[in-house]
N, CA, C and O atoms as a CHARMM CRD file, in Angstrom:
* protein
*
  288
    1    1 UNK  N      3.68900 -16.67100  21.24600 PROA 1      0.00000
    2    1 UNK  CA     2.88900 -15.93300  20.29200 PROA 1      0.00000
    3    1 UNK  C      3.78300 -14.93200  19.55100 PROA 1      0.00000
    4    1 UNK  O      4.54500 -14.20400  20.18700 PROA 1      0.00000
    5    2 UNK  N      3.70300 -14.88500  18.23200 PROA 2      0.00000
    6    2 UNK  CA     4.51200 -13.95100  17.46500 PROA 2      0.00000
    7    2 UNK  C      3.81200 -12.60600  17.38000 PROA 2      0.00000
    8    2 UNK  O      2.58600 -12.51400  17.44100 PROA 2      0.00000
    9    3 UNK  N      4.62200 -11.56700  17.23800 PROA 3      0.00000
   10    3 UNK  CA     4.06800 -10.23100  17.08700 PROA 3      0.00000
   11    3 UNK  C      3.39000 -10.09700  15.73000 PROA 3      0.00000
   12    3 UNK  O      3.85100 -10.65100  14.73300 PROA 3      0.00000
   13    4 UNK  N      2.29900  -9.36000  15.70800 PROA 4      0.00000
   14    4 UNK  CA     1.63900  -9.05800  14.44800 PROA 4      0.00000
   15    4 UNK  C      2.47800  -8.02000  13.71700 PROA 4      0.00000
   16    4 UNK  O      2.92400  -7.03700  14.30900 PROA 4      0.00000
   17    5 UNK  N      2.68400  -8.24600  12.44900 PROA 5      0.00000
   18    5 UNK  CA     3.44600  -7.30500  11.63600 PROA 5      0.00000
   19    5 UNK  C      2.48100  -6.61700  10.68500 PROA 5      0.00000
   20    5 UNK  O      2.23600  -7.07900   9.57000 PROA 5      0.00000
   21    6 UNK  N      1.94000  -5.49900  11.15700 PROA 6      0.00000
   22    6 UNK  CA     0.90000  -4.79200  10.41800 PROA 6      0.00000
   23    6 UNK  C      1.40200  -4.21200   9.10200 PROA 6      0.00000
   24    6 UNK  O      2.50600  -3.67500   9.01500 PROA 6      0.00000
   25    7 UNK  N      0.55900  -4.33600   8.08400 PROA 7      0.00000
   26    7 UNK  CA     0.84600  -3.77500   6.76600 PROA 7      0.00000
   27    7 UNK  C     -0.38100  -3.01800   6.29000 PROA 7      0.00000
   28    7 UNK  O     -1.51100  -3.47700   6.45800 PROA 7      0.00000
   29    8 UNK  N     -0.15000  -1.86300   5.69900 PROA 8      0.00000
   30    8 UNK  CA    -1.20800  -1.03400   5.13100 PROA 8      0.00000
   31    8 UNK  C     -1.06000  -1.05600   3.61500 PROA 8      0.00000
   32    8 UNK  O      0.03800  -0.87700   3.08900 PROA 8      0.00000
   33    9 UNK  N     -2.16400  -1.27600   2.92100 PROA 9      0.00000
   34    9 UNK  CA    -2.16300  -1.23400   1.46200 PROA 9      0.00000
   35    9 UNK  C     -3.06400  -0.07500   1.04300 PROA 9      0.00000
   36    9 UNK  O     -4.22500   0.00400   1.44700 PROA 9      0.00000
   37   10 UNK  N     -2.51100   0.82000   0.22800 PROA 10     0.00000
   38   10 UNK  CA    -3.29600   1.93000  -0.29300 PROA 10     0.00000
   39   10 UNK  C     -2.74800   2.35200  -1.64500 PROA 10     0.00000
   40   10 UNK  O     -1.66100   1.94000  -2.04900 PROA 10     0.00000
   41   11 UNK  N     -3.50500   3.16400  -2.32300 PROA 11     0.00000
   42   11 UNK  CA    -3.06100   3.64000  -3.62000 PROA 11     0.00000
   43   11 UNK  C     -3.81500   4.87800  -4.02900 PROA 11     0.00000
   44   11 UNK  O     -4.74300   5.33000  -3.35800 PROA 11     0.00000
   45   12 UNK  N     -3.38400   5.41100  -5.15000 PROA 12     0.00000
   46   12 UNK  CA    -4.02700   6.59600  -5.68300 PROA 12     0.00000
   47   12 UNK  C     -3.30200   7.09000  -6.91300 PROA 12     0.00000
   48   12 UNK  O     -2.35700   6.47200  -7.40100 PROA 12     0.00000
   49   13 UNK  N     -3.76600   8.20700  -7.39300 PROA 13     0.00000
   50   13 UNK  CA    -3.18700   8.80400  -8.59300 PROA 13     0.00000
   51   13 UNK  C     -1.89000   9.52200  -8.22200 PROA 13     0.00000
   52   13 UNK  O     -1.84100  10.26400  -7.24100 PROA 13     0.00000
   53   14 UNK  N     -0.84200   9.29400  -9.01700 PROA 14     0.00000
   54   14 UNK  CA     0.45900   9.92500  -8.78700 PROA 14     0.00000
   55   14 UNK  C      0.80400  10.85000  -9.95300 PROA 14     0.00000
   56   14 UNK  O      0.33000  10.66000 -11.07300 PROA 14     0.00000
   57   15 UNK  N      1.63900  11.85500  -9.67300 PROA 15     0.00000
   58   15 UNK  CA     2.08000  12.77400 -10.72500 PROA 15     0.00000
   59   15 UNK  C      2.96400  12.06200 -11.73900 PROA 15     0.00000
   60   15 UNK  O      2.87800  12.30300 -12.94300 PROA 15     0.00000
   61   16 UNK  N      3.81200  11.18300 -11.22300 PROA 16     0.00000
   62   16 UNK  CA     4.77800  10.46700 -12.04800 PROA 16     0.00000
   63   16 UNK  C      4.81000   9.02600 -11.55100 PROA 16     0.00000
   64   16 UNK  O      5.01600   8.80400 -10.35800 PROA 16     0.00000
   65   17 UNK  N      4.61600   8.04800 -12.41800 PROA 17     0.00000
   66   17 UNK  CA     4.57500   6.64900 -11.96900 PROA 17     0.00000
   67   17 UNK  C      5.87100   6.14900 -11.31200 PROA 17     0.00000
   68   17 UNK  O      5.88000   5.09700 -10.67400 PROA 17     0.00000
   69   18 UNK  N      6.94800   6.89700 -11.47000 PROA 18     0.00000
   70   18 UNK  CA     8.21400   6.48900 -10.85700 PROA 18     0.00000
   71   18 UNK  C      8.40300   7.07100  -9.46500 PROA 18     0.00000
   72   18 UNK  O      9.43100   6.84100  -8.82800 PROA 18     0.00000
   73   19 UNK  N      7.40900   7.82900  -8.98800 PROA 19     0.00000
   74   19 UNK  CA     7.49500   8.42900  -7.65600 PROA 19     0.00000
   75   19 UNK  C      6.29500   8.02800  -6.81000 PROA 19     0.00000
   76   19 UNK  O      5.40700   7.30700  -7.26600 PROA 19     0.00000
   77   20 UNK  N      6.28500   8.50100  -5.58600 PROA 20     0.00000
   78   20 UNK  CA     5.15700   8.27800  -4.67900 PROA 20     0.00000
   79   20 UNK  C      4.47300   9.59800  -4.32300 PROA 20     0.00000
   80   20 UNK  O      3.90100   9.73100  -3.24100 PROA 20     0.00000
   81   21 UNK  N      4.53200  10.56900  -5.22900 PROA 21     0.00000
   82   21 UNK  CA     3.88000  11.84900  -4.98200 PROA 21     0.00000
   83   21 UNK  C      2.43900  11.76300  -5.46200 PROA 21     0.00000
   84   21 UNK  O      2.14800  11.91300  -6.64900 PROA 21     0.00000
   85   22 UNK  N      1.54600  11.51800  -4.51000 PROA 22     0.00000
   86   22 UNK  CA     0.12900  11.36800  -4.81500 PROA 22     0.00000
   87   22 UNK  C     -0.48800  12.73900  -5.07800 PROA 22     0.00000
   88   22 UNK  O     -0.18300  13.70700  -4.38100 PROA 22     0.00000
   89   23 UNK  N     -1.34800  12.81700  -6.07800 PROA 23     0.00000
   90   23 UNK  CA    -1.88700  14.10700  -6.49800 PROA 23     0.00000
   91   23 UNK  C     -3.04300  14.59500  -5.62800 PROA 23     0.00000
   92   23 UNK  O     -3.23500  15.80300  -5.49400 PROA 23     0.00000
   93   24 UNK  N     -3.80800  13.69600  -5.04100 PROA 24     0.00000
   94   24 UNK  CA    -4.96900  14.10200  -4.24500 PROA 24     0.00000
   95   24 UNK  C     -5.10600  13.15300  -3.04800 PROA 24     0.00000
   96   24 UNK  O     -5.65500  12.05700  -3.16600 PROA 24     0.00000
   97   25 UNK  N     -4.60400  13.59100  -1.91700 PROA 25     0.00000
   98   25 UNK  CA    -4.61600  12.73400  -0.72800 PROA 25     0.00000
   99   25 UNK  C     -6.02300  12.40500  -0.25000 PROA 25     0.00000
  100   25 UNK  O     -6.22700  11.37600   0.39400 PROA 25     0.00000
  101   26 UNK  N     -6.99600  13.25600  -0.55100 PROA 26     0.00000
  102   26 UNK  CA    -8.37100  12.98800  -0.14200 PROA 26     0.00000
  103   26 UNK  C     -9.00400  11.87500  -0.96900 PROA 26     0.00000
  104   26 UNK  O    -10.03400  11.32600  -0.57900 PROA 26     0.00000
  105   27 UNK  N     -8.40800  11.54000  -2.09100 PROA 27     0.00000
  106   27 UNK  CA    -8.95000  10.50100  -2.97400 PROA 27     0.00000
  107   27 UNK  C     -8.17000   9.18600  -2.89700 PROA 27     0.00000
  108   27 UNK  O     -8.35100   8.31700  -3.75000 PROA 27     0.00000
  109   28 UNK  N     -7.30800   9.02700  -1.89400 PROA 28     0.00000
  110   28 UNK  CA    -6.56500   7.78300  -1.76000 PROA 28     0.00000
  111   28 UNK  C     -7.52300   6.61200  -1.55800 PROA 28     0.00000
  112   28 UNK  O     -8.54000   6.73000  -0.87500 PROA 28     0.00000
  113   29 UNK  N     -7.18000   5.50400  -2.15500 PROA 29     0.00000
  114   29 UNK  CA    -7.94600   4.27000  -1.98500 PROA 29     0.00000
  115   29 UNK  C     -7.26300   3.45200  -0.89400 PROA 29     0.00000
  116   29 UNK  O     -6.22000   2.84100  -1.13000 PROA 29     0.00000
  117   30 UNK  N     -7.85100   3.44200   0.29600 PROA 30     0.00000
  118   30 UNK  CA    -7.30700   2.66800   1.40900 PROA 30     0.00000
  119   30 UNK  C     -7.85900   1.25200   1.27100 PROA 30     0.00000
  120   30 UNK  O     -9.02800   0.99800   1.56100 PROA 30     0.00000
  121   31 UNK  N     -7.00900   0.34400   0.82800 PROA 31     0.00000
  122   31 UNK  CA    -7.43600  -1.04000   0.60700 PROA 31     0.00000
  123   31 UNK  C     -7.65100  -1.73200   1.94100 PROA 31     0.00000
  124   31 UNK  O     -8.64300  -2.43800   2.11900 PROA 31     0.00000
  125   32 UNK  N     -6.72800  -1.53600   2.88900 PROA 32     0.00000
  126   32 UNK  CA    -6.90800  -2.12000   4.21400 PROA 32     0.00000
  127   32 UNK  C     -5.61900  -2.38100   4.96200 PROA 32     0.00000
  128   32 UNK  O     -4.51800  -2.13900   4.46800 PROA 32     0.00000
  129   33 UNK  N     -5.79900  -2.88900   6.18600 PROA 33     0.00000
  130   33 UNK  CA    -4.68900  -3.26900   7.06300 PROA 33     0.00000
  131   33 UNK  C     -4.63100  -4.78400   7.09000 PROA 33     0.00000
  132   33 UNK  O     -5.66400  -5.45300   7.09200 PROA 33     0.00000
  133   34 UNK  N     -3.40900  -5.32700   7.11300 PROA 34     0.00000
  134   34 UNK  CA    -3.23700  -6.76700   7.04300 PROA 34     0.00000
  135   34 UNK  C     -2.20100  -7.22000   8.06700 PROA 34     0.00000
  136   34 UNK  O     -1.24300  -6.49800   8.34300 PROA 34     0.00000
  137   35 UNK  N     -2.39200  -8.42700   8.63600 PROA 35     0.00000
  138   35 UNK  CA    -1.53900  -8.90500   9.71900 PROA 35     0.00000
  139   35 UNK  C     -0.21200  -9.50800   9.25900 PROA 35     0.00000
  140   35 UNK  O      0.64600  -9.81000  10.08800 PROA 35     0.00000
  141   36 UNK  N     -0.03400  -9.68500   7.96100 PROA 36     0.00000
  142   36 UNK  CA     1.21200 -10.26400   7.46500 PROA 36     0.00000
  143   36 UNK  C      1.44300  -9.80500   6.03200 PROA 36     0.00000
  144   36 UNK  O      0.52100  -9.34300   5.35900 PROA 36     0.00000
  145   37 UNK  N      2.68700  -9.93700   5.57300 PROA 37     0.00000
  146   37 UNK  CA     3.04200  -9.45500   4.24500 PROA 37     0.00000
  147   37 UNK  C      2.32700 -10.23100   3.14400 PROA 37     0.00000
  148   37 UNK  O      1.92700  -9.64700   2.13700 PROA 37     0.00000
  149   38 UNK  N      2.16600 -11.51800   3.32200 PROA 38     0.00000
  150   38 UNK  CA     1.54200 -12.34300   2.27800 PROA 38     0.00000
  151   38 UNK  C      0.11900 -11.87200   1.96800 PROA 38     0.00000
  152   38 UNK  O     -0.24700 -11.74900   0.79900 PROA 38     0.00000
  153   39 UNK  N     -0.67400 -11.61200   2.98400 PROA 39     0.00000
  154   39 UNK  CA    -2.03800 -11.15700   2.73400 PROA 39     0.00000
  155   39 UNK  C     -2.05600  -9.72400   2.19600 PROA 39     0.00000
  156   39 UNK  O     -2.90900  -9.37700   1.38000 PROA 39     0.00000
  157   40 UNK  N     -1.11900  -8.89800   2.65200 PROA 40     0.00000
  158   40 UNK  CA    -1.01600  -7.53800   2.12300 PROA 40     0.00000
  159   40 UNK  C     -0.61700  -7.56600   0.64900 PROA 40     0.00000
  160   40 UNK  O     -1.13900  -6.79700  -0.15800 PROA 40     0.00000
  161   41 UNK  N      0.29900  -8.44600   0.30900 PROA 41     0.00000
  162   41 UNK  CA     0.73200  -8.55500  -1.08100 PROA 41     0.00000
  163   41 UNK  C     -0.41600  -9.02700  -1.97800 PROA 41     0.00000
  164   41 UNK  O     -0.57000  -8.54000  -3.09800 PROA 41     0.00000
  165   42 UNK  N     -1.20600  -9.96100  -1.49300 PROA 42     0.00000
  166   42 UNK  CA    -2.37500 -10.41900  -2.26300 PROA 42     0.00000
  167   42 UNK  C     -3.33100  -9.25700  -2.52500 PROA 42     0.00000
  168   42 UNK  O     -3.82400  -9.09300  -3.64100 PROA 42     0.00000
  169   43 UNK  N     -3.58900  -8.45900  -1.50300 PROA 43     0.00000
  170   43 UNK  CA    -4.48700  -7.31000  -1.65200 PROA 43     0.00000
  171   43 UNK  C     -3.88800  -6.27100  -2.59100 PROA 43     0.00000
  172   43 UNK  O     -4.60200  -5.69100  -3.41000 PROA 43     0.00000
  173   44 UNK  N     -2.58500  -6.03000  -2.47800 PROA 44     0.00000
  174   44 UNK  CA    -1.89700  -5.08600  -3.35900 PROA 44     0.00000
  175   44 UNK  C     -1.99900  -5.53900  -4.81800 PROA 44     0.00000
  176   44 UNK  O     -2.30800  -4.73800  -5.70100 PROA 44     0.00000
  177   45 UNK  N     -1.73800  -6.82400  -5.06600 PROA 45     0.00000
  178   45 UNK  CA    -1.81700  -7.35100  -6.43600 PROA 45     0.00000
  179   45 UNK  C     -3.21900  -7.19100  -7.02300 PROA 45     0.00000
  180   45 UNK  O     -3.37500  -6.80700  -8.18100 PROA 45     0.00000
  181   46 UNK  N     -4.21900  -7.48500  -6.22600 PROA 46     0.00000
  182   46 UNK  CA    -5.60100  -7.36400  -6.69600 PROA 46     0.00000
  183   46 UNK  C     -5.93900  -5.91000  -7.02500 PROA 46     0.00000
  184   46 UNK  O     -6.54300  -5.63400  -8.06200 PROA 46     0.00000
  185   47 UNK  N     -5.55400  -4.98600  -6.15400 PROA 47     0.00000
  186   47 UNK  CA    -5.84700  -3.56500  -6.38400 PROA 47     0.00000
  187   47 UNK  C     -5.07500  -3.04700  -7.59400 PROA 47     0.00000
  188   47 UNK  O     -5.63200  -2.33600  -8.43100 PROA 47     0.00000
  189   48 UNK  N     -3.80700  -3.39800  -7.68400 PROA 48     0.00000
  190   48 UNK  CA    -2.99000  -2.94400  -8.80700 PROA 48     0.00000
  191   48 UNK  C     -3.50200  -3.51900 -10.12600 PROA 48     0.00000
  192   48 UNK  O     -3.47800  -2.84100 -11.15300 PROA 48     0.00000
  193   49 UNK  N     -3.95700  -4.74700 -10.09900 PROA 49     0.00000
  194   49 UNK  CA    -4.46200  -5.38300 -11.32300 PROA 49     0.00000
  195   49 UNK  C     -5.72100  -4.67900 -11.83100 PROA 49     0.00000
  196   49 UNK  O     -5.93100  -4.57900 -13.04000 PROA 49     0.00000
  197   50 UNK  N     -6.55200  -4.19600 -10.91700 PROA 50     0.00000
  198   50 UNK  CA    -7.77400  -3.48700 -11.32800 PROA 50     0.00000
  199   50 UNK  C     -7.46400  -2.21100 -12.10200 PROA 50     0.00000
  200   50 UNK  O     -8.27300  -1.76600 -12.91600 PROA 50     0.00000
  201   51 UNK  N     -6.28800  -1.61500 -11.85000 PROA 51     0.00000
  202   51 UNK  CA    -5.93500  -0.34300 -12.48700 PROA 51     0.00000
  203   51 UNK  C     -4.70500  -0.47900 -13.38700 PROA 51     0.00000
  204   51 UNK  O     -4.01800   0.50900 -13.64900 PROA 51     0.00000
  205   52 UNK  N     -4.42900  -1.67200 -13.85100 PROA 52     0.00000
  206   52 UNK  CA    -3.21000  -1.93400 -14.61400 PROA 52     0.00000
  207   52 UNK  C     -3.10000  -1.07700 -15.87400 PROA 52     0.00000
  208   52 UNK  O     -1.98800  -0.78300 -16.31300 PROA 52     0.00000
  209   53 UNK  N     -4.21300  -0.67300 -16.45900 PROA 53     0.00000
  210   53 UNK  CA    -4.17800   0.12700 -17.68200 PROA 53     0.00000
  211   53 UNK  C     -4.04500   1.62800 -17.42800 PROA 53     0.00000
  212   53 UNK  O     -3.97600   2.41200 -18.37500 PROA 53     0.00000
  213   54 UNK  N     -4.01100   2.02800 -16.17400 PROA 54     0.00000
  214   54 UNK  CA    -3.90200   3.44200 -15.81200 PROA 54     0.00000
  215   54 UNK  C     -2.52300   3.68800 -15.19000 PROA 54     0.00000
  216   54 UNK  O     -2.30100   3.39100 -14.01600 PROA 54     0.00000
  217   55 UNK  N     -1.61000   4.22800 -15.98400 PROA 55     0.00000
  218   55 UNK  CA    -0.22100   4.41600 -15.53400 PROA 55     0.00000
  219   55 UNK  C     -0.09200   5.39700 -14.37900 PROA 55     0.00000
  220   55 UNK  O      0.92600   5.39900 -13.68700 PROA 55     0.00000
  221   56 UNK  N     -1.10200   6.22800 -14.15800 PROA 56     0.00000
  222   56 UNK  CA    -1.02100   7.20800 -13.07800 PROA 56     0.00000
  223   56 UNK  C     -1.56300   6.68800 -11.75000 PROA 56     0.00000
  224   56 UNK  O     -1.53300   7.40200 -10.74700 PROA 56     0.00000
  225   57 UNK  N     -2.05700   5.45100 -11.73500 PROA 57     0.00000
  226   57 UNK  CA    -2.52600   4.85000 -10.48300 PROA 57     0.00000
  227   57 UNK  C     -1.43500   3.95100  -9.92900 PROA 57     0.00000
  228   57 UNK  O     -0.83600   3.15400 -10.65100 PROA 57     0.00000
  229   58 UNK  N     -1.19100   4.09300  -8.63600 PROA 58     0.00000
  230   58 UNK  CA    -0.13500   3.30500  -7.99900 PROA 58     0.00000
  231   58 UNK  C     -0.61100   2.83500  -6.63500 PROA 58     0.00000
  232   58 UNK  O     -1.20400   3.59800  -5.87200 PROA 58     0.00000
  233   59 UNK  N     -0.34200   1.56600  -6.33900 PROA 59     0.00000
  234   59 UNK  CA    -0.66400   0.98100  -5.03900 PROA 59     0.00000
  235   59 UNK  C      0.62700   0.56600  -4.35300 PROA 59     0.00000
  236   59 UNK  O      1.58200   0.15000  -5.00900 PROA 59     0.00000
  237   60 UNK  N      0.65200   0.67900  -3.03500 PROA 60     0.00000
  238   60 UNK  CA     1.85000   0.36100  -2.26100 PROA 60     0.00000
  239   60 UNK  C      1.48600  -0.43500  -1.00900 PROA 60     0.00000
  240   60 UNK  O      0.35300  -0.39800  -0.52800 PROA 60     0.00000
  241   61 UNK  N      2.48000  -1.15100  -0.50200 PROA 61     0.00000
  242   61 UNK  CA     2.37900  -1.84200   0.78700 PROA 61     0.00000
  243   61 UNK  C      3.30900  -1.10700   1.74600 PROA 61     0.00000
  244   61 UNK  O      4.49800  -0.95700   1.46500 PROA 61     0.00000
  245   62 UNK  N      2.77900  -0.65100   2.86700 PROA 62     0.00000
  246   62 UNK  CA     3.57300   0.03200   3.88300 PROA 62     0.00000
  247   62 UNK  C      3.72300  -0.90800   5.07000 PROA 62     0.00000
  248   62 UNK  O      2.73600  -1.43400   5.58300 PROA 62     0.00000
  249   63 UNK  N      4.95200  -1.11400   5.49900 PROA 63     0.00000
  250   63 UNK  CA     5.25100  -1.97900   6.63700 PROA 63     0.00000
  251   63 UNK  C      5.08300  -1.15700   7.92500 PROA 63     0.00000
  252   63 UNK  O      6.04800  -0.58900   8.43600 PROA 63     0.00000
  253   64 UNK  N      3.85600  -1.10100   8.43500 PROA 64     0.00000
  254   64 UNK  CA     3.58300  -0.27100   9.60800 PROA 64     0.00000
  255   64 UNK  C      4.36300  -0.71000  10.83700 PROA 64     0.00000
  256   64 UNK  O      4.73300   0.11900  11.66800 PROA 64     0.00000
  257   65 UNK  N      4.61300  -1.99600  10.95500 PROA 65     0.00000
  258   65 UNK  CA     5.34000  -2.47500  12.12800 PROA 65     0.00000
  259   65 UNK  C      6.74600  -1.86700  12.18400 PROA 65     0.00000
  260   65 UNK  O      7.30600  -1.70800  13.26900 PROA 65     0.00000
  261   66 UNK  N      7.31700  -1.53000  11.03500 PROA 66     0.00000
  262   66 UNK  CA     8.64000  -0.90300  11.01400 PROA 66     0.00000
  263   66 UNK  C      8.57800   0.53500  11.48000 PROA 66     0.00000
  264   66 UNK  O      9.54200   1.05200  12.04500 PROA 66     0.00000
  265   67 UNK  N      7.44400   1.18500  11.24400 PROA 67     0.00000
  266   67 UNK  CA     7.25900   2.55900  11.71900 PROA 67     0.00000
  267   67 UNK  C      6.94200   2.58800  13.21100 PROA 67     0.00000
  268   67 UNK  O      7.37400   3.49000  13.93000 PROA 67     0.00000
  269   68 UNK  N      6.17800   1.58800  13.67100 PROA 68     0.00000
  270   68 UNK  CA     5.77800   1.53900  15.07500 PROA 68     0.00000
  271   68 UNK  C      6.90500   1.10800  15.99400 PROA 68     0.00000
  272   68 UNK  O      6.98600   1.55000  17.13900 PROA 68     0.00000
  273   69 UNK  N      7.78700   0.23100  15.48200 PROA 69     0.00000
  274   69 UNK  CA     8.92500  -0.26600  16.26200 PROA 69     0.00000
  275   69 UNK  C     10.17900  -0.20300  15.39400 PROA 69     0.00000
  276   69 UNK  O     10.65000  -1.23600  14.91900 PROA 69     0.00000
  277   70 UNK  N     10.72900   1.00400  15.18000 PROA 70     0.00000
  278   70 UNK  CA    11.84000   1.15100  14.24000 PROA 70     0.00000
  279   70 UNK  C     13.10200   0.36200  14.61400 PROA 70     0.00000
  280   70 UNK  O     13.87700  -0.00500  13.73100 PROA 70     0.00000
  281   71 UNK  N     13.31300   0.10400  15.87800 PROA 71     0.00000
  282   71 UNK  CA    14.51100  -0.61400  16.30500 PROA 71     0.00000
  283   71 UNK  C     14.38300  -2.12900  16.25800 PROA 71     0.00000
  284   71 UNK  O     15.37300  -2.84500  16.41400 PROA 71     0.00000
  285   72 UNK  N     13.16600  -2.61900  16.04400 PROA 72     0.00000
  286   72 UNK  CA    12.93300  -4.06300  16.09200 PROA 72     0.00000
  287   72 UNK  C     13.36200  -4.76300  14.82000 PROA 72     0.00000
  288   72 UNK  O     13.22800  -5.98200  14.71000 PROA 72     0.00000
């Protein structure tokens, strides 16, 4: 059995589209947790596409498994 490689997809309004400084952490859009990168990427694309005309909205994929097991 392979280890699950958890990914978190979330987004929100940023001060500058070239950074990850979110302006209001209480208003983050938590898209969800995903067991693999492919499904996380699909969710990220869908969320980002919904806000494509808003340059201050940014969505990201966080590789939680790298945070949980940094040496792996």
